[in-house]
N, CA and C atoms as a LAMMPS dump frame, in Angstrom:
ITEM: TIMESTEP
0
ITEM: NUMBER OF ATOMS
351
ITEM: BOX BOUNDS ff ff ff
-5.0000000000000000e+02 5.0000000000000000e+02
-5.0000000000000000e+02 5.0000000000000000e+02
-5.0000000000000000e+02 5.0000000000000000e+02
ITEM: ATOMS id mol type element x y z
1 1 1 N 1.03 -1.368 -0.098
2 1 2 C 0.087 0.2 -0.232
3 1 3 C 0.683 0.985 0.153
4 2 1 N 1.61 1.543 0.994
5 2 2 C 2.381 2.487 1.181
6 2 3 C 3.657 2.125 2.387
7 3 1 N 4.135 3.362 2.672
8 3 2 C 5.115 2.807 3.571
9 3 3 C 4.66 2.368 4.964
10 4 1 N 3.626 2.849 5.403
11 4 2 C 3.094 2.453 6.669
12 4 3 C 2.331 1.26 6.881
13 5 1 N 1.638 0.651 5.658
14 5 2 C 0.775 -0.363 5.571
15 5 3 C 1.413 -1.468 4.993
16 6 1 N 0.866 -2.815 5.593
17 6 2 C 1.128 -4.093 4.709
18 6 3 C 0.084 -4.025 3.64
19 7 1 N 0.385 -4.889 2.909
20 7 2 C -0.506 -5.132 1.585
21 7 3 C -1.722 -5.966 2.032
22 8 1 N -1.66 -6.961 3.068
23 8 2 C -2.376 -7.61 3.577
24 8 3 C -2.275 -7.732 4.976
25 9 1 N -3.537 -8.535 5.635
26 9 2 C -3.551 -8.384 7.019
27 9 3 C -2.733 -9.639 7.353
28 10 1 N -1.983 -9.613 8.727
29 10 2 C -1.334 -10.606 9.115
30 10 3 C -2.279 -11.568 9.816
31 11 1 N -1.83 -12.758 9.808
32 11 2 C -2.576 -14.434 9.585
33 11 3 C -3.345 -14.127 11.121
34 12 1 N -2.834 -13.431 12.144
35 12 2 C -3.069 -13.593 13.347
36 12 3 C -4.189 -12.514 13.634
37 13 1 N -4.449 -11.721 12.746
38 13 2 C -5.841 -11.009 12.967
39 13 3 C -7.027 -11.397 12.553
40 14 1 N -6.875 -12.759 11.791
41 14 2 C -8.317 -13.287 11.569
42 14 3 C -8.691 -13.794 12.738
43 15 1 N -7.847 -14.584 13.525
44 15 2 C -8.462 -15.239 14.752
45 15 3 C -8.712 -14.117 15.99
46 16 1 N -8.176 -13.013 15.721
47 16 2 C -8.236 -11.817 16.813
48 16 3 C -9.963 -11.226 16.585
49 17 1 N -10.004 -11.217 15.143
50 17 2 C -11.22 -10.659 14.742
51 17 3 C -12.348 -11.773 15.197
52 18 1 N -12.361 -12.994 14.854
53 18 2 C -12.964 -13.91 15.715
54 18 3 C -13.44 -13.88 16.97
55 19 1 N -12.533 -14.05 17.919
56 19 2 C -12.784 -13.534 19.24
57 19 3 C -13.571 -12.414 19.324
58 20 1 N -13.33 -11.113 18.924
59 20 2 C -14.165 -9.973 18.985
60 20 3 C -15.129 -10.473 18.217
61 21 1 N -15.969 -10.704 17.184
62 21 2 C -17.103 -10.863 16.639
63 21 3 C -18.024 -11.953 17.643
64 22 1 N -17.388 -12.978 18.311
65 22 2 C -17.801 -13.754 19.244
66 22 3 C -18.724 -13.36 20.576
67 23 1 N -18.466 -12.148 20.714
68 23 2 C -18.882 -11.391 21.835
69 23 3 C -20.637 -10.845 20.98
70 24 1 N -20.483 -10.773 19.634
71 24 2 C -21.397 -10.303 19.07
72 24 3 C -22.525 -11.256 18.269
73 25 1 N -21.623 -12.419 17.787
74 25 2 C -22.651 -13.156 16.904
75 25 3 C -21.94 -14.27 17.349
76 26 1 N -22.762 -15.85 17.075
77 26 2 C -22.17 -17.078 17.21
78 26 3 C -20.992 -17.437 16.604
79 27 1 N -20.521 -18.602 17.283
80 27 2 C -18.999 -18.798 16.952
81 27 3 C -19.261 -19.294 15.24
82 28 1 N -20.344 -19.845 14.719
83 28 2 C -20.152 -20 13.352
84 28 3 C -20.457 -18.649 12.59
85 29 1 N -21.262 -17.818 12.802
86 29 2 C -21.543 -16.7 12.177
87 29 3 C -19.726 -15.611 11.954
88 30 1 N -19.291 -15.784 13.31
89 30 2 C -18.177 -15.309 13.37
90 30 3 C -17.059 -15.791 12.474
91 31 1 N -17.154 -16.864 12.402
92 31 2 C -16.115 -17.632 11.409
93 31 3 C -16.361 -17.313 9.919
94 32 1 N -17.63 -17.679 9.934
95 32 2 C -18.011 -17.173 8.149
96 32 3 C -17.825 -15.719 8.318
97 33 1 N -17.765 -14.584 9.015
98 33 2 C -17.586 -13.27 8.737
99 33 3 C -15.958 -13.318 8.572
100 34 1 N -14.883 -14.02 9.36
101 34 2 C -13.727 -14.159 9.424
102 34 3 C -13.149 -14.739 7.729
103 35 1 N -13.816 -15.671 7.239
104 35 2 C -13.798 -16.508 6.351
105 35 3 C -13.97 -15.507 5.265
106 36 1 N -15.209 -14.802 5.181
107 36 2 C -15.176 -13.699 4.015
108 36 3 C -14.185 -12.378 3.922
109 37 1 N -13.827 -12.084 5.288
110 37 2 C -12.643 -10.937 5.387
111 37 3 C -11.31 -11.671 4.917
112 38 1 N -11.175 -12.972 4.927
113 38 2 C -10.048 -13.306 4.163
114 38 3 C -9.912 -13.249 2.885
115 39 1 N -11.113 -13.443 2.184
116 39 2 C -11.173 -13.309 0.646
117 39 3 C -11.62 -11.942 0.148
118 40 1 N -11.958 -11.042 1.148
119 40 2 C -12.246 -9.759 0.688
120 40 3 C -11.001 -8.923 -0.353
121 41 1 N -11.458 -8.044 -0.844
122 41 2 C -10.339 -7.337 -1.397
123 41 3 C -9.865 -6.205 -0.668
124 42 1 N -8.512 -5.79 -0.803
125 42 2 C -8.426 -4.578 0.419
126 42 3 C -8.529 -3.18 -0.224
127 43 1 N -9.281 -2.42 0.335
128 43 2 C -9.658 -1.106 -0.138
129 43 3 C -9.279 -0.021 0.865
130 44 1 N -9.389 1.274 0.623
131 44 2 C -9.284 2.007 1.484
132 44 3 C -10.092 3.098 1.954
133 45 1 N -10.136 3.499 3.317
134 45 2 C -11.066 4.372 3.644
135 45 3 C -10.313 5.398 4.282
136 46 1 N -10.878 6.489 4.801
137 46 2 C -10.172 7.693 5.656
138 46 3 C -10.635 7.178 7.114
139 47 1 N -9.44 7.775 8.193
140 47 2 C -9.685 7.261 9.292
141 47 3 C -10.827 7.764 10.133
142 48 1 N -11.109 8.879 9.647
143 48 2 C -12.259 9.977 10.173
144 48 3 C -13.644 9.252 9.887
145 49 1 N -13.652 8.655 8.618
146 49 2 C -14.864 8.148 8.314
147 49 3 C -15.316 6.766 8.91
148 50 1 N -13.922 6.185 9.055
149 50 2 C -14.272 4.682 9.892
150 50 3 C -14.493 5.13 11.119
151 51 1 N -14.011 5.962 12.113
152 51 2 C -14.355 6.033 13.256
153 51 3 C -15.919 6.503 13.263
154 52 1 N -16.312 7.502 12.428
155 52 2 C -17.654 8.051 12.401
156 52 3 C -18.35 6.754 12.217
157 53 1 N -18.37 6.172 11.256
158 53 2 C -19.358 5.032 11.123
159 53 3 C -19.293 4.128 11.88
160 54 1 N -18.449 3.888 12.73
161 54 2 C -18.597 2.854 13.936
162 54 3 C -19.067 3.345 15.238
163 55 1 N -19.008 4.682 15.29
164 55 2 C -19.564 5.388 16.379
165 55 3 C -18.727 4.876 17.785
166 56 1 N -17.305 4.901 17.415
167 56 2 C -16.685 4.452 18.423
168 56 3 C -15.761 5.841 18.683
169 57 1 N -15.304 5.975 19.949
170 57 2 C -14.432 7.165 20.468
171 57 3 C -12.814 6.872 20.105
172 58 1 N -12.676 8.36 19.582
173 58 2 C -11.225 8.022 19.318
174 58 3 C -10.631 7.475 20.638
175 59 1 N -9.908 6.674 20.597
176 59 2 C -8.857 6.29 21.86
177 59 3 C -7.933 7.396 22.306
178 60 1 N -7.346 7.348 23.335
179 60 2 C -6.317 8.629 23.459
180 60 3 C -5.131 8.143 23.083
181 61 1 N -4.08 9.249 22.879
182 61 2 C -2.993 9.272 22.396
183 61 3 C -2.079 8.276 23.39
184 62 1 N -2.159 8.197 24.73
185 62 2 C -1.548 7.638 25.382
186 62 3 C -1.943 6.235 25.846
187 63 1 N -3.12 5.869 24.938
188 63 2 C -3.243 4.181 25.154
189 63 3 C -2.148 3.422 24.649
190 64 1 N -1.749 2.301 25.471
191 64 2 C -0.919 1.384 25.451
192 64 3 C -0.696 1.093 23.878
193 65 1 N -1.755 0.514 23.083
194 65 2 C -1.876 -0.068 21.817
195 65 3 C -1.592 1.086 21.052
196 66 1 N -2.12 2.323 20.92
197 66 2 C -2.151 3.446 19.975
198 66 3 C -0.679 4.001 20.254
199 67 1 N 0.08 3.988 21.609
200 67 2 C 1.227 4.29 21.399
201 67 3 C 2.095 3.493 20.66
202 68 1 N 2.236 1.994 20.95
203 68 2 C 2.831 1.176 20.108
204 68 3 C 2.793 1.066 18.608
205 69 1 N 1.393 1.616 18.161
206 69 2 C 1.462 1.672 16.787
207 69 3 C 2.178 2.905 16.272
208 70 1 N 1.963 4.038 16.926
209 70 2 C 2.577 5.298 16.768
210 70 3 C 4.173 5.38 16.551
211 71 1 N 4.519 4.356 17.602
212 71 2 C 6.172 3.932 17.668
213 71 3 C 6.625 3.008 16.557
214 72 1 N 5.535 2.19 16.064
215 72 2 C 5.923 1.745 14.87
216 72 3 C 6.075 2.327 13.518
217 73 1 N 5.113 3.333 13.259
218 73 2 C 5.133 4.339 12.384
219 73 3 C 6.211 4.849 12.223
220 74 1 N 7.081 5.357 13.823
221 74 2 C 8.032 6.169 13.524
222 74 3 C 9.201 5.539 13.07
223 75 1 N 9.159 4.163 13.594
224 75 2 C 10.36 3.106 13.224
225 75 3 C 10.11 2.665 11.643
226 76 1 N 9.267 2.995 11.127
227 76 2 C 8.843 2.524 9.821
228 76 3 C 8.574 0.947 9.772
229 77 1 N 8.061 0.634 10.599
230 77 2 C 7.516 -1.026 10.643
231 77 3 C 6.156 -0.683 10.295
232 78 1 N 5.554 -1.54 9.25
233 78 2 C 4.378 -1.578 8.73
234 78 3 C 3.088 -2.05 9.501
235 79 1 N 1.849 -1.333 9.406
236 79 2 C 0.882 -1.804 10.162
237 79 3 C -0.098 -2.668 9.323
238 80 1 N -0.867 -3.678 10.009
239 80 2 C -1.668 -4.569 9.243
240 80 3 C -3.048 -3.926 9.1
241 81 1 N -3.509 -4.063 7.743
242 81 2 C -4.665 -3.465 7.204
243 81 3 C -6.085 -3.75 8.589
244 82 1 N -7.004 -3.016 8.404
245 82 2 C -8.145 -3.203 9.508
246 82 3 C -9.045 -4.228 8.837
247 83 1 N -9.848 -4.777 9.763
248 83 2 C -10.809 -5.885 9.508
249 83 3 C -12.31 -5.15 9.766
250 84 1 N -13.288 -4.979 8.906
251 84 2 C -14.435 -4.361 8.959
252 84 3 C -15.609 -5.447 8.734
253 85 1 N -16.614 -5.271 9.784
254 85 2 C -17.837 -5.709 9.232
255 85 3 C -18.937 -5.008 9.203
256 86 1 N -19.867 -4.916 8.17
257 86 2 C -21.128 -3.914 7.84
258 86 3 C -22.507 -5.291 8.543
259 87 1 N -23.302 -4.788 9.253
260 87 2 C -24.35 -5.583 9.75
261 87 3 C -25.093 -4.658 10.208
262 88 1 N -26.284 -4.6 10.201
263 88 2 C -27.555 -4.23 10.304
264 88 3 C -27.203 -2.777 10.221
265 89 1 N -26.89 -2.176 8.997
266 89 2 C -26.662 -0.295 9.103
267 89 3 C -25.713 -0.151 10.073
268 90 1 N -24.583 -0.85 10.652
269 90 2 C -23.479 -0.436 11.691
270 90 3 C -22.371 -1.106 11.052
271 91 1 N -21.132 -0.119 11.266
272 91 2 C -20.14 -0.546 10.89
273 91 3 C -19.224 -1.544 12.349
274 92 1 N -18.691 -2.604 12.088
275 92 2 C -18.161 -3.119 13.311
276 92 3 C -16.441 -3.07 13.19
277 93 1 N -15.56 -2.768 13.808
278 93 2 C -14.3 -2.648 13.743
279 93 3 C -13.988 -4.43 14.412
280 94 1 N -13.622 -5.265 13.709
281 94 2 C -13.274 -6.407 14.354
282 94 3 C -11.924 -6.824 14.422
283 95 1 N -10.944 -5.902 14.004
284 95 2 C -9.628 -5.899 14.523
285 95 3 C -9.029 -4.573 13.671
286 96 1 N -8.346 -3.954 14.691
287 96 2 C -7.694 -2.822 14.125
288 96 3 C -8.123 -1.397 14.732
289 97 1 N -8.892 -1.489 15.976
290 97 2 C -9.36 0.113 16.338
291 97 3 C -8.227 0.755 16.737
292 98 1 N -7.114 0.163 17.539
293 98 2 C -5.978 1.116 17.747
294 98 3 C -5.217 1.294 16.592
295 99 1 N -5.124 0.67 15.62
296 99 2 C -4.665 1.214 14.389
297 99 3 C -5.113 2.388 13.811
298 100 1 N -6.289 2.503 13.677
299 100 2 C -7.192 3.704 13.481
300 100 3 C -7.078 4.581 13.875
301 101 1 N -7.064 4.631 15.098
302 101 2 C -6.669 5.792 16.276
303 101 3 C -5.569 6.14 16.025
304 102 1 N -4.366 5.25 15.92
305 102 2 C -2.91 5.973 15.968
306 102 3 C -2.659 6.72 14.825
307 103 1 N -3.295 6.071 13.469
308 103 2 C -3.324 6.85 12.183
309 103 3 C -4.115 8.199 12.452
310 104 1 N -5.251 8.217 12.975
311 104 2 C -5.961 9.413 13.298
312 104 3 C -5.372 10.618 13.666
313 105 1 N -4.54 10.342 14.68
314 105 2 C -3.426 11.39 15.357
315 105 3 C -2.537 11.725 14.456
316 106 1 N -2.008 10.921 13.533
317 106 2 C -1.061 11.469 12.264
318 106 3 C -1.796 12.286 11.481
319 107 1 N -2.931 11.953 10.983
320 107 2 C -3.677 12.756 10.208
321 107 3 C -5.5 12.082 10.134
322 108 1 N -6.241 12.843 10.22
323 108 2 C -7.694 12.335 10.242
324 108 3 C -7.965 11.724 8.581
325 109 1 N -7.525 12.437 7.817
326 109 2 C -7.507 12.231 6.369
327 109 3 C -6.995 11.194 5.758
328 110 1 N -5.861 10.276 6.714
329 110 2 C -5.218 9.537 6.31
330 110 3 C -6.001 8.276 5.836
331 111 1 N -5.704 7.649 4.522
332 111 2 C -6.06 6.52 3.775
333 111 3 C -5.77 5.209 4.887
334 112 1 N -6.562 4.537 5.165
335 112 2 C -6.504 3.048 5.907
336 112 3 C -6.917 2.236 5.025
337 113 1 N -5.712 1.153 4.834
338 113 2 C -6.44 -0.021 4.069
339 113 3 C -7.114 -0.972 4.939
340 114 1 N -8.349 -1.411 4.482
341 114 2 C -9.353 -2.286 5.166
342 114 3 C -9.74 -3.401 4.225
343 115 1 N -10.364 -4.512 4.981
344 115 2 C -10.982 -5.474 4.323
345 115 3 C -12.539 -5.016 4.884
346 116 1 N -13.738 -5.359 4.084
347 116 2 C -15.005 -4.938 4.62
348 116 3 C -15.899 -6.138 4.297
349 117 1 N -16.496 -6.421 5.029
350 117 2 C -17.546 -7.683 4.448
351 117 3 C -18.961 -7.047 5.207
């Protein structure tokens, strides 16, 4: 994608997404979402738009995971694209909430690669 982002999500992102999605859906539904995310094409969306659509607050800059991701960017270590699920007219960040917040602090207009199902 660019110097900040990996081209594809890391393998461990999908089980993490399932763990989160199982709080909202059945295990079978969660696995189906993850399977679809694995096959989905990576697209880009603005950090501000993803946060607005998800109705989640911006995590503080001193959040440990946000700080870690900001350090990775500074060290030019690439971040994994985020995983999104659209369900019942809502956007669920299945994996990557802290990465969105970190990039928002760099620029709310930053394009973030994501997979959306």
